[in-house]
C-alpha positions as CSV (number, residue, x, y, z in Angstrom):
1,M,0.0,0.0,0.0
2,I,1.4,3.4,-1.0
3,T,0.7,6.4,1.2
4,Q,0.6,9.9,-0.1
5,V,2.0,12.8,1.9
6,A,-0.1,15.9,1.8
7,P,1.7,18.9,0.4
8,K,2.8,21.4,3.0
9,P,0.6,24.5,2.9
10,S,2.3,27.5,1.3
11,T,2.9,30.8,3.1
12,L,3.2,32.6,-0.2
13,S,0.5,35.0,-1.3
14,F,-0.8,35.0,-4.9
15,D,1.1,38.3,-5.4
16,Q,4.4,36.8,-4.1
17,I,4.0,33.9,-6.5
18,A,3.3,36.2,-9.4
19,Q,6.2,38.4,-8.6
20,V,8.6,35.4,-8.3
21,R,7.3,34.1,-11.7
22,R,7.9,37.5,-13.3
23,Q,11.4,37.6,-11.9
24,A,12.1,34.1,-13.3
25,E,10.7,35.2,-16.7
26,E,12.7,38.4,-16.6
27,F,15.9,36.5,-15.9
28,E,15.2,34.2,-18.9
29,G,14.6,37.3,-21.0
30,I,18.0,38.7,-20.0
31,F,19.6,35.3,-20.6
32,L,18.1,35.1,-24.1
33,N,19.1,38.7,-24.9
34,T,22.7,37.9,-23.9
35,L,22.6,34.7,-25.9
36,T,21.3,36.4,-29.1
37,K,23.7,39.3,-28.8
38,Q,26.6,36.9,-28.5
39,M,25.3,35.0,-31.5
40,F,25.1,38.1,-33.6
41,S,28.5,39.3,-32.5
42,S,30.1,36.4,-34.3
43,I,28.9,37.6,-37.7
44,K,31.5,39.6,-39.6
45,T,29.9,43.0,-40.4
46,D,32.4,44.0,-43.1
47,E,31.3,41.1,-45.4
48,S,27.5,41.4,-44.9
49,A,25.0,42.9,-47.3
50,M,24.5,45.9,-45.1
51,G,28.0,47.1,-45.4
52,G,29.1,47.2,-41.7
53,G,29.7,50.2,-39.6
54,F,27.9,51.8,-36.6
55,G,24.5,51.6,-38.3
56,E,24.7,47.8,-38.7
57,Q,26.0,47.3,-35.2
58,T,23.0,49.3,-33.8
59,W,20.6,47.4,-36.1
60,R,22.0,44.0,-35.0
61,S,21.7,44.9,-31.3
62,M,18.1,45.9,-31.8
63,Q,17.5,42.7,-33.8
64,A,19.0,40.6,-31.1
65,E,16.8,42.3,-28.5
66,Q,13.6,41.7,-30.5
67,L,14.5,38.1,-31.2
68,A,15.1,37.5,-27.5
69,A,11.8,39.2,-26.6
70,T,9.9,37.1,-29.1
71,M,11.5,33.9,-27.9
72,S,10.7,34.8,-24.3
73,Q,7.1,35.7,-25.1
74,N,6.7,32.3,-26.8
75,G,7.9,30.2,-23.9
76,G,11.6,30.7,-24.2
77,L,13.9,27.9,-23.5
78,G,12.3,26.7,-20.3
79,V,14.8,28.4,-18.0
80,A,12.1,30.3,-16.0
81,E,10.2,27.1,-15.5
82,Q,13.3,25.3,-14.3
83,L,14.2,28.1,-11.8
84,L,10.7,28.7,-10.5
85,P,10.4,25.8,-8.0
86,D,13.8,26.8,-6.4
87,L,12.9,30.5,-6.3
88,L,9.5,29.7,-4.7
89,A,11.3,27.5,-2.1
90,L,13.7,30.4,-1.3
91,Q,10.8,32.8,-1.0
92,E,9.0,30.3,1.2
93,A,12.0,30.0,3.5
94,A,12.4,33.8,3.7
95,N,8.7,34.0,4.7
96,T,9.2,31.3,7.3
97,Q,12.3,33.0,8.7
98,N,10.5,36.3,8.9
99,N,7.7,34.7,10.9
100,I,10.0,33.1,13.4
101,L,11.7,36.3,14.5
102,P,10.4,37.7,17.7
103,K,8.3,40.9,17.5
104,G,10.4,44.0,17.5
105,T,13.4,42.2,16.1
106,Y,14.8,43.5,12.9
107,K,17.0,41.8,10.3
């Protein structure tokens, strides 16, 4: 006979969970932005159809940002979903620690 353990009730509010999710998604967006900028930096600008120079560098930077934003909006690479349980556990631990401190005690 297999017994199931009931999940521990969460001390996180809906707003805290939503904020942690936004932070995980923002982190993934930054990661994707860095990834795409690095990818575009490997392209030689002097041999491209656009002719190189400052204009092309600026355009490539904007293109990398837009590509990263589009990837992130469409589910990204799953980085945020992988980080979310750990981030929620850390927030849960912080809430628990804050509740244990005696009244009038400051961090």
